[in-house]
N, C-alpha and C positions, 0 to 999 in steps of 0.2 A: 719286848719290843712292840711297838704299835704298827698299825696298818700302813703308816707312812714312813716307817723306818726310824723314827726318832727314839732316842734312848734317854729315859728320865735320868737327870743328873742332880746330885746334891752338892751344894756349896754353902759352907757356914751354917749347916743345919736346915737350910731351905731347899726344897725340892723343886726343880724346874722340869718342864715338859720335855725339854731337849737340850743337847749340848749347845746348840746355837743360842737358845734362850739364856742358858747359864752364862755363856760368854758375853752376851749383850748386857746382862746384869752386872757382870764384873766391869765391863767398859763404862757403863753408866755410873757405877759407884766411883770410879776413878775420876770421871768428868765432874761429878758432884763434889768430890774432895778438892778438885782444882778450882772450883767456883764457876765452872762453865755452865752448869745447870743447877736447879734447886727443886726442892719439894718432890724428890723422886719417890714414886709409889708403884706398887705392882698389884695386879689382879683387882682393879677398881671396876665396879659395876656401874654401867651407865644406862639410864632408862631412855630408850629411843622412842618408845610410844607407851603412854600410860594405858592401864587397863580401861576398858570401855564396854558399854552396852550398846549393841547395834539396834537398828530400827525394829527388828523382830523380837527384841528383848533378850537376846543371847549375850552372855558375858564373854569377853575375850581378855585373856590375861595380858599383862604388860610384856613388851618386847624389850629384852635386855641384851646388852653387849658387855662382855668382860674383856678388858684390854690385858696385854702382857705387862706393859709399863706405861706410865705417864709421868711427865715432869714439866717444869718450866724452863725455857731456854731464852737467853738474852738476844734480842734482835734490835734493829734500828728503831723499831716502834716501841720497844720495852720488852717486858717479860711476856712470852707467849706460851700457851699450853701446847704440849706435843703429846699425842697419844700414839703408842708404838705397839704393833703386833709383829712378833718374830716368827717367820715361816721359812722353811727350807726352800719351798717352791710354791707356786700358786695352786693351792688345793681348791676344790669347788667351794668349800666353806669360806676360805680366805677371799675369794672373788666377791662373795656376798658381803662380807665384813668390810672389804675395801670400799664398797659403794656407800 
C-alpha cells in the first residue's frame, strides 16, 4: 500500500495505481465500445516546457506531465481532447498538476 492508501490493481494484465484508476479504465472502455469516446490512451507523456539553457548557461531539463488517461469526446464543436487524472482526493501533487 502507498502513502495515500491506494491499492495497485490489475485488470486484463494491466496494472493500475489504484482501484479508482482501474474502475475509471473499465468505465472508459465501455464508453469507447459504445462510441461515446474514441482514441482512448493511458499514461501519455506531455511536454509542458522544453529543455532550455538559461542566461547563465545552465541547462534545465524538460518539464513533463504524464496523464492517467486521455481520449476524444464528441461535443457540439466536434471531437475534443480530454486529459484525465484520477485521484481519490486532492493531494499536493494533484493541485500542481491541476493547474
